[in-house]
C-alpha positions in Angstrom: -61.1 -84.4 -21.4 -59.2 -81.8 -23.7 -62.7 -80.4 -24.7 -63.5 -80.1 -21.1 -60.2 -78.3 -20.3 -60.7 -76.0 -23.2 -64.2 -75.1 -21.9 -62.9 -74.5 -18.4 -60.2 -72.2 -19.8 -62.7 -70.3 -21.8 -64.9 -69.9 -18.9 -61.9 -68.9 -16.7 -61.0 -66.2 -19.2 -64.6 -65.1 -19.5 -64.9 -64.7 -15.8 -61.4 -63.0 -15.6 -62.5 -60.4 -18.4 -65.8 -59.7 -16.8 -64.0 -59.2 -13.5 -61.7 -56.8 -15.1 -64.5 -54.9 -16.7 -66.3 -54.6 -13.4 -63.1 -53.2 -11.8 -62.8 -50.7 -14.5 -66.4 -49.8 -14.2 -65.9 -49.4 -10.4 -63.2 -46.8 -11.0 -65.4 -45.0 -13.6 -68.6 -45.1 -11.9 -67.7 -42.9 -8.9 -66.8 -40.0 -11.3 -69.8 -40.2 -13.4 -70.8 -36.6 -14.4 -67.3 -35.3 -13.1 -66.1 -33.9 -16.4 -69.1 -31.6 -16.9 -68.7 -30.5 -13.2 -65.1 -29.6 -13.7 -65.9 -27.7 -16.9 -68.6 -25.8 -15.0 -66.2 -25.1 -12.2 -63.6 -23.6 -14.4 -66.2 -21.3 -16.0 -67.7 -20.2 -12.7 -64.3 -19.5 -11.3 -62.8 -17.9 -14.3 -59.9 -20.4 -14.1 -58.1 -21.2 -17.5 -57.2 -24.8 -16.7 -56.3 -27.5 -14.2 -55.0 -31.1 -14.2 -56.1 -33.9 -11.8 -54.7 -37.2 -10.9 -56.4 -39.8 -8.6 -54.6 -42.8 -7.2 -56.7 -45.7 -5.7 -55.3 -48.9 -4.4 -51.8 -48.1 -5.8 -53.1 -47.5 -9.4 -53.6 -44.4 -11.3 -57.4 -44.4 -11.6 -57.8 -41.2 -13.2 -55.4 -38.5 -14.9 -56.6 -35.8 -17.0 -56.4 -32.0 -17.9 -59.2 -29.5 -18.5 -59.2 -26.1 -20.0 -56.2 -24.2 -21.6 -52.6 -23.5 -20.6 -53.1 -19.8 -21.1 -56.3 -17.7 -21.4 -56.9 -16.6 -24.9 -54.8 -19.6 -26.3 -56.1 -22.9 -27.6 -53.4 -25.1 -26.2 -55.1 -27.6 -24.0 -54.1 -28.8 -20.4 -53.3 -32.5 -20.1 -52.0 -34.8 -17.3 -48.3 -33.8 -18.4 -48.8 -30.0 -18.4 -46.2 -28.5 -16.0 -47.4 -26.3 -13.0 -45.7 -24.9 -10.1 -46.6 -26.9 -7.1 -45.5 -24.2 -4.7 -45.7 -25.2 -1.0 -46.6 -28.9 -2.0 -42.7 -28.9 -2.2 -42.3 -29.0 1.5 -43.4 -32.6 1.7 -40.3 -33.4 -0.5 -38.0 -31.6 1.7 -39.5 -33.4 4.7 -38.9 -36.7 2.8 -35.3 -35.7 2.1 -34.7 -35.3 5.8 -36.6 -38.6 6.5 -34.2 -40.5 4.3 -31.1 -39.1 6.3 -32.9 -40.1 9.6 -33.2 -43.7 8.1 -29.5 -43.6 7.4 -28.7 -42.4 10.8 -26.9 -39.4 9.5 -29.2 -37.1 11.3 -32.0 -37.2 14.0 -35.3 -35.4 13.9 -34.4 -33.8 17.2 -30.9 -32.7 16.5 -30.4 -28.9 16.9 -30.6 -27.3 13.5 -27.4 -25.3 14.4 -25.5 -28.6 14.5 -25.7 -28.5 10.6 -26.1 -24.9 9.8 -23.0 -22.8 10.5 -23.8 -19.5 11.9 -27.7 -20.2 12.0 -29.1 -17.7 14.4 -32.6 -16.6 15.3 -33.7 -13.4 17.2 -33.9 -15.2 20.5 -30.6 -17.0 21.5 -32.5 -19.6 23.5 -34.4 -20.5 20.2 -31.2 -20.4 18.3 -29.9 -23.1 20.6 -33.0 -25.3 21.1 -34.6 -25.3 17.6 -34.5 -28.8 16.1 -34.7 -30.2 12.7 -38.2 -31.4 13.6 -39.1 -27.8 14.6 -38.0 -26.5 11.2 -40.6 -28.8 9.4 -43.5 -28.2 11.8 -44.2 -24.4 11.9 -43.6 -23.8 15.6 -40.6 -21.7 15.6 -42.3 -18.6 17.2 -41.7 -16.5 14.3 -44.7 -14.7 12.8 -46.7 -16.5 10.0 -44.9 -15.8 6.7 -42.6 -13.6 8.7 -39.5 -12.5 6.8 -40.9 -13.9 3.3 -40.1 -10.4 1.7 -36.3 -11.4 2.1 -36.6 -14.3 -0.3 -39.7 -14.2 -2.3 -38.7 -13.3 -5.7 -35.5 -11.7 -4.4 -31.9 -11.9 -5.5 -30.7 -13.1 -2.0 -29.3 -16.7 -1.9 -30.4 -19.2 0.6 -27.5 -18.6 2.9 -28.2 -14.8 2.9 -31.9 -15.5 3.5 -30.9 -17.6 6.6 -28.5 -14.9 7.8 -31.2 -12.3 7.7 -33.9 -14.3 9.5 -32.1 -13.5 12.8 -33.6 -10.0 12.6 -37.1 -11.0 12.5 -38.8 -10.8 16.0 -40.8 -13.7 17.3 -44.6 -13.3 17.4 -45.0 -16.0 20.0 -43.0 -18.1 22.4 -41.1 -21.1 21.0 -43.2 -24.1 20.2 -46.4 -22.5 21.8 -48.4 -22.0 18.7 -48.7 -22.7 15.0 -47.4 -20.1 12.4 -46.7 -21.1 8.9 -43.0 -20.3 8.0 -41.4 -20.8 4.7 -37.9 -19.8 5.8 -37.6 -22.6 8.2 -38.1 -25.1 5.3 -35.5 -23.3 3.5 -33.2 -24.0 6.4 -34.3 -27.8 6.5 -33.3 -28.0 2.8 -29.9 -26.6 3.7 -29.5 -29.0 6.5 -29.9 -31.8 4.0 -27.4 -30.2 1.8 -24.9 -29.8 4.7 -25.3 -33.4 5.7 -24.9 -34.9 2.2 -22.5 -32.5 0.6 -25.0 -32.3 -2.2 -27.3 -29.4 -3.1 -30.9 -29.9 -2.0 -31.9 -30.0 -5.8 -29.4 -32.8 -6.6 -30.5 -34.9 -3.5 -34.2 -34.6 -4.4 -33.4 -35.4 -8.1 -31.3 -38.4 -7.3 -33.3 -39.8 -4.3 -36.8 -39.0 -5.2 -37.5 -38.0 -8.8 -35.4 -40.5 -10.6 -36.3 -43.5 -8.5 -40.0 -42.6 -8.9 -39.7 -41.8 -12.7 -40.7 -38.4 -12.2 -38.9 -37.3 -15.3 -40.8 -34.0 -16.0 -40.4 -32.7 -12.5 -37.8 -30.0 -11.7 -36.7 -27.7 -8.9 -35.7 -24.6 -10.8 -37.2 -22.1 -13.2 -34.3 -22.5 -15.4 -35.4 -26.1 -16.2 -38.6 -24.7 -17.8 -36.7 -23.1 -20.7 -37.9 -24.8 -23.9 -40.7 -26.8 -22.3 -43.8 -26.7 -24.5 -46.4 -28.3 -22.4 -46.3 -25.8 -19.5 -49.1 -23.8 -17.9 -49.0 -19.9 -17.7 -49.7 -18.4 -14.2 -53.0 -16.3 -13.7 -54.2 -13.9 -11.1 -57.5 -12.1 -10.4 -56.6 -8.5 -10.8 -59.5 -6.1 -10.3 -61.9 -9.0 -10.3 -60.7 -10.2 -13.8 -58.4 -13.1 -14.6 -55.2 -12.2 -16.4 -51.9 -14.0 -17.3 -48.8 -13.1 -15.5 -45.1 -14.1 -15.6 -43.5 -17.1 -13.8 -41.9 -16.0 -10.6 -38.3 -17.2 -10.0 -38.4 -19.0 -6.6 -35.3 -20.9 -7.0 -33.8 -19.5 -3.7 -36.8 -21.0 -1.9 -37.1 -24.2 -3.6 -37.1 -26.4 -0.6 -40.2 -24.5 0.6 -42.0 -23.7 -2.5 -40.0 -24.2 -5.8 -40.8 -27.5 -7.4 -42.5 -27.8 -10.9 -44.4 -30.9 -11.9 -47.4 -32.3 -13.5 -50.3 -34.6 -12.6 -48.9 -37.7 -14.0 -45.5 -37.4 -12.1 -47.5 -36.3 -8.9 -49.4 -39.5 -9.1 -46.1 -41.3 -8.6 -45.4 -39.1 -5.6 -48.9 -40.0 -4.1 -48.2 -43.8 -4.7 -45.1 -43.5 -2.8 -46.8 -41.7 0.2 -49.7 -44.2 0.2 -47.2 -46.9 0.1 -45.6 -45.7 3.2 -42.3 -45.2 1.5 -42.4 -48.0 -0.9 -42.9 -47.6 -4.8 -43.3 -50.6 -7.1 -41.6 -52.9 -4.7 -38.7 -50.6 -4.0 -38.2 -49.1 -0.6 -37.5 -45.2 -0.8 -37.8 -44.6 2.9 -39.0 -46.6 5.9 -42.5 -47.1 7.2 -41.3 -45.7 10.5 -40.3 -42.3 9.1 -43.3 -42.4 6.8 -45.6 -42.6 9.9 -43.5 -39.9 11.7 -44.0 -37.5 8.7 -47.9 -37.9 9.1 -47.9 -37.7 12.9 -49.3 -34.4 14.4 -46.5 -32.1 15.7 -48.2 -28.7 16.1 -51.8 -28.2 17.0 -53.6 -25.8 14.6 -56.8 -23.8 15.5 -59.6 -25.8 14.5 -62.4 -23.0 14.0 -65.7 -23.6 12.4 -65.8 -23.2 8.6 -67.0 -20.0 7.0 -70.8 -20.0 6.1 -72.4 -21.4 4.0 -69.8 -24.4 4.3 -71.1 -27.3 6.3 -70.1 -27.6 10.0 -68.8 -31.2 9.5 -65.7 -29.7 7.8 -64.3 -28.7 11.3 -63.7 -32.4 12.1 -62.0 -33.5 15.3 -58.4 -32.9 14.5 -56.4 -30.2 13.0 -52.6 -30.2 13.1 -49.4 -29.9 11.2 -47.1 -33.0 11.0 -43.8 -32.8 9.1 -44.2 -31.2 5.6 -48.0 -32.1 5.8 -51.2 -30.9 7.3 -53.5 -33.3 9.1 -57.2 -33.0 9.2 -60.4 -35.0 8.9 -63.0 -35.5 6.2 -66.2 -37.3 6.8 -64.5 -39.3 9.7 -61.5 -40.2 7.7 -58.0 -39.3 8.5 -56.9 -36.6 5.9 -53.2 -35.7 5.1 -52.7 -33.0 2.7 -50.9 -29.8 1.7 -51.8 -26.8 -0.3 -49.5 -24.8 -2.5 -49.8 -21.2 -3.7 -47.5 -19.3 -5.8 -47.9 -16.4 -8.2 -50.8 -17.4 -10.3 -50.9 -21.0 -9.5 -52.5 -23.1 -6.7 -52.1 -26.9 -5.9 -53.3 -29.3 -3.5 -52.3 -32.9 -2.7 -54.8 -34.9 -0.5 -54.6 -38.4 0.9 -57.2 -40.5 2.5 -54.8 -43.3 3.8 -57.6 -45.5 5.2 -59.1 -45.5 1.6 -55.8 -46.0 -0.2 -56.9 -42.9 -2.0 -54.9 -39.8 -3.2 -55.5 -36.8 -5.3 -53.4 -34.1 -6.9 -55.0 -31.0 -8.3 -52.9 -28.4 -10.2 -54.4 -25.0 -11.4 -53.1 -22.1 -13.3 -54.9 -19.6 -11.3 -54.0 -18.3 -7.9 -57.1 -19.3 -5.9 -57.2 -22.1 -3.2 -60.9 -22.8 -2.9 -61.4 -24.0 -6.5 -59.3 -27.0 -6.0 -60.6 -27.7 -2.5 -64.2 -27.8 -4.0 -62.9 -30.4 -6.6 -60.9 -32.4 -4.0 -64.0 -32.8 -1.8 -66.1 -33.6 -4.9 -63.7 -36.5 -5.6 -63.6 -37.7 -2.0 -67.4 -37.7 -1.8 -67.4 -39.8 -5.0 -65.1 -42.4 -3.7 -66.5 -42.5 -0.2 -70.0 -43.1 -1.6 -71.2 -39.9 0.2 -74.0 -37.7 -1.2 -72.0 -34.9 -2.9 -72.3 -31.3 -2.0 -72.0 -28.7 -4.6 -68.7 -27.6 -3.3 -67.9 -25.3 -6.1 -71.0 -23.2 -5.5 -70.5 -23.3 -1.7 -66.9 -22.0 -2.0 -68.0 -19.3 -4.6 -70.2 -18.0 -2.1 -67.6 -17.7 0.5 -65.2 -16.0 -2.0 -68.1 -13.5 -2.8 -68.6 -12.8 0.9 -64.9 -12.3 1.3 -64.6 -9.9 -1.6 -67.5 -8.0 -0.4 -66.1 -7.6 3.0 -62.8 -6.5 1.6 -64.7 -4.0 -0.7 -66.4 -2.6 2.5 -63.2 -2.3 4.3 -61.7 -0.3 1.6 -64.7 1.9 1.3 -64.5 2.6 5.1 -60.8 3.4 4.8 -61.6 5.7 1.9 -64.4 7.4 3.9 -62.2 8.1 7.0 -59.3 9.4 4.9 -58.2 13.1 5.4 -58.6 13.9 1.6 -57.9 17.5 2.0 -54.4 17.0 3.8 -51.1 17.6 2.0 -47.6 16.0 2.3 -45.5 18.0 4.9 -42.6 18.2 2.3 -42.1 18.8 -1.4 -41.9 15.4 -3.0 -38.2 15.7 -3.9 -37.4 15.8 -0.1 -38.8 12.3 0.6 -36.5 10.9 -2.1 -33.4 9.0 -1.0 -32.1 5.5 0.0 -33.6 3.8 3.1 -32.4 0.6 4.9 -34.1 -2.0 6.9 -32.0 -4.4 8.9 -34.1 -7.4 7.9 -34.8 -6.9 4.2 -31.9 -4.5 3.1 -32.2 -1.4 0.8 -35.2 0.5 -0.7 -35.1 3.7 -2.7 -37.7 6.5 -3.1 -37.2 8.7 -6.2 -39.2 11.4 -7.7 -40.2 10.7 -11.3 -42.6 12.7 -13.5 -44.0 14.5 -10.7 -44.6 11.5 -8.4 -42.7 9.3 -6.1 -41.6 5.8 -7.0 -40.4 3.2 -4.6 -38.0 0.2 -5.5 -37.1 -2.6 -3.2 -33.6 -3.3 -4.3 -33.2 -7.0 -3.7 -36.7 -7.5 -5.5 -36.5 -6.4 -9.0 -40.1 -6.6 -9.7 -41.2 -4.7 -6.7 -41.6 -1.2 -8.1 -44.4 0.9 -6.7 -45.9 4.1 -7.8 -46.9 6.3 -4.9 -50.1 8.2 -4.6 -50.7 10.5 -1.7 -53.2 9.0 0.7 -53.1 11.5 3.7 -50.6 13.6 5.5 -47.3 11.9 5.1 -48.8 8.5 4.2 -48.8 7.4 0.7 -50.2 4.2 -1.1 -48.0 2.2 -3.4 -49.5 0.5 -6.4 -47.0 -2.0 -7.4 -46.2 -2.6 -11.1 -46.0 -6.3 -10.2 -49.7 -7.5 -10.4 -49.4 -10.1 -7.7 -48.5 -7.5 -4.9 -51.4 -5.7 -3.4 -51.6 -2.0 -2.7 -49.2 -1.2 0.3 -49.3 1.8 2.6 -46.0 3.6 3.1 -45.7 6.2 5.8 -42.8 8.7 6.5 -41.8 10.2 9.8 -40.1 13.5 10.3 -37.3 14.2 12.8 -37.0 17.4 15.0 -35.5 19.1 12.0 -38.5 18.5 9.7 -36.5 16.1 7.6 -37.6 12.5 6.7 -35.8 10.1 8.9 -37.9 6.8 8.3 -40.2 5.1 6.1 -42.6 2.3 7.1 -43.7 -0.1 4.5 -46.8 -2.3 5.5 -46.7 -5.3 3.4 -50.3 -6.5 2.6 -50.1 -9.3 0.2 -50.1 -13.1 0.7 -46.4 -13.6 1.1 -45.9 -11.4 4.1 -48.0 -9.3 6.5 -45.5 -7.5 8.3 -44.4 -3.8 8.9 -41.0 -3.1 7.9 -39.4 0.2 9.1 -36.6 1.7 6.7 -34.2 4.2 8.2 -33.2 6.9 5.8 -29.4 6.8 5.1 -27.5 10.0 6.1 
């Protein structure tokens, strides 16, 4: 009998070990050849480095870094390298509000003004009616990215940012259409702060980071001082990849300011796929988890750019609460992108497959990690993989060619022989925009220089374009060239400067009145 029992135990252990090996192989097999694919993708896109974590069935199936933290430096990216996750921060703000909904300290449909003293939008009706849910679902009626010039890299506080948003005119009627809005998420973060009496930073740390063990995750650029394993941001400037400085986004952290790594973000994904539960502990309820994934605002569901396959359009496109909702190969897709100066991120979840992916890159380019996200999804879904990297590279090439053609057309139509109406010194002065604040124009070394007073890095050298229009080449490499036009009054003196923002943070035209 003892021998028979021993043999049974040995057989049981053998079967268990074999089963474990099969499980491990099942995790590895979908990603066969993936390392080589990522390395080629980095090279093709000119991306210095990236980190990836994959969660499957509440386990971390994969966590790895590729490439380098900074171009020209040998320090390697790993799963613990810190990146800025940018707008993937929005889901953390939504989760913070969700916890307060659980505790009945707030309702999704409470008016935002109930918690934000003096909160006001351009339209008094919207001021009265906009709810906490509206803040989190991009349906305020404000223009896409409208007002972002107020806070992005500026010295304005969150309270001052919210005070100034009242001057931004709506682009559509309230709740009628989707328009991506960062400042509304800053407002949502301030709602959480008002309800709890804690800063948004402290609340997120105490209620999310610490319970999940996200020890390397932070909400401030100040927390990065002395961190060794950290990625350097990079941008494509004139077709080449170059390193740039980290942007201080502390004033907008509820919208875009969290810093993290792939290992920590895998824990966040496990919480999401667990519908608010992590390692047996309930962080927020299943009810609010489902609410955060429920479509709130319809998004235009247009056909993808050629040569991308038509099936990417799917049957649903919407924004929920801190998450975008879409479809991938018939599966419900919950995801969010993040883009900040020199970095891009994506968190993508296929809840039906208990599958989640985070990709963090130190290059400002969304399509690269979209390509890798779909490559991973295909692997785990057993689908025939597309060469997504090549397809999205063709899209980027087409977009760059289109942009070059538009620039060439503008250059061709330009009145090159025209001259400014006044001597350069007569354009100099201080100008004020109600929404943004002050800007100055000065003549320096025979040319005009513009400075946006609340944005220390926004200093631009003006070159004459035509008549009284100049083009600003910003010393900040993130900002694209901006047209600045001056208008003259009946006395022939400058009375207004119009600054047309043309980068990814804002697309508005800001009129600045000259101070008397």
